[in-house]
C-alpha positions, 0 to 999 in steps of 0.5 A, a space after each residue: 525860370 529860364 531857357 534858350 531861344 533858338 535863332 534861325 541860322 545862329 547860336 541859341 540865346 539864353 533868356 530869363 523870364 524877366 526879359 519877357 515883355 507880357 502881362 500876367 504869367 511870363 512863359 514861352 511855348 516851344 515853337 513860339 516866334 519871338 522878337 528880341 534884342 541881344 545884350 552881353 550878360 555875365 556869361 555871354 549873349 542873352 535875350 532882352 525885351 522879348 516879345 511874342 510875334 503874332 
């Protein structure tokens, strides 16, 4: 699937499940803190190399 990451003080960023770096089922929870890089996708900015912050 896909969704959006809310950025503190910025615009939400699109994220596709394939950009999540974790083993097993790749999913993020509401309110979960993550680190990521922003790349330019076909339709605008998108998250890459998404990692959950412990």
